[in-house]
N, C-alpha and C positions, 0 to 999 in steps of 0.2 A: 326153120330153125327157131328154137325157143331162145328168148333173150335172157341171159343169166351171167352174172359176174363169176359164177362157179365154172362156167364152161358148159357147152351144150351136152356133151357126152355124160359128164358127171350128173348134171341135173336130170337128164332123161333116165339114167340108172336109178336115181333116188325116187323120182316120180313113179317109175314102174314098180317099185317095191311097196307103195302105199296100198294097204288092204283094208281100210276103214271107209265108211261112207264119206264121200267127199263132194262138196258143192263148189263149183267154179263159177264165179260171176264176173262178167266182163262186158264193158260197153262197146257197142259197134262203131262208135265215133272216137275211139281212143287213138289219137295221133302220135302219142308218145310210145306206147307199147300196143301196137295193133292187135286186134282180135285174132287174126290169122297167124300172128307171130307168137302168141302166148296162150290165150284162153282156149282156143280150139285144140291146140296141140297138147296142152296140159290135160284137158278133159279126155283126150284119146289115150294118153299115157297112163293115167290113173285108172285102174280097173274099176268099172262100174260108176265112174264119176258122172255127176249130173251137171250139165252146162246150162246156165241161164244167161242169155244175152239181153242186155238192157238197151232197148231201142233209143238211139240218139245219145247214149251214155259216153261221156268223155273219159279222160284218164282217172279222175277222182269221183267215181260214181257214188261212193258213200256220202259224199257232200252234195253233189248235184241231183242225185236221184235216190235220196235216202228212203223214201216211202217204198219204191220198187225193190230196193235192196233188202229192206227189212221184211217185206212181204215174201220175197224169195227165200230168205233165211228161215222165217217162221214156217213156211210150207215144207221146206226141207227137213226141219227139225220134227215136224209133225208126222212125216212119212216114215 
């Protein structure tokens, strides 16, 4: 189940309608919103989404793993 204040069914419907290139970045050590509860499911629901998993990344990977996040973003934008 995806974690969302909107409710699971509504969020799944919204995500399945996205039809633009999408990058999902998620840390595998996120204890607040686990990868299996959000990142993996989001990437599956968004058609053609690319999932990048940051090894050892906690909840705020943009702060703790900025270099890896920026690298993933640049690679995605170049592709």
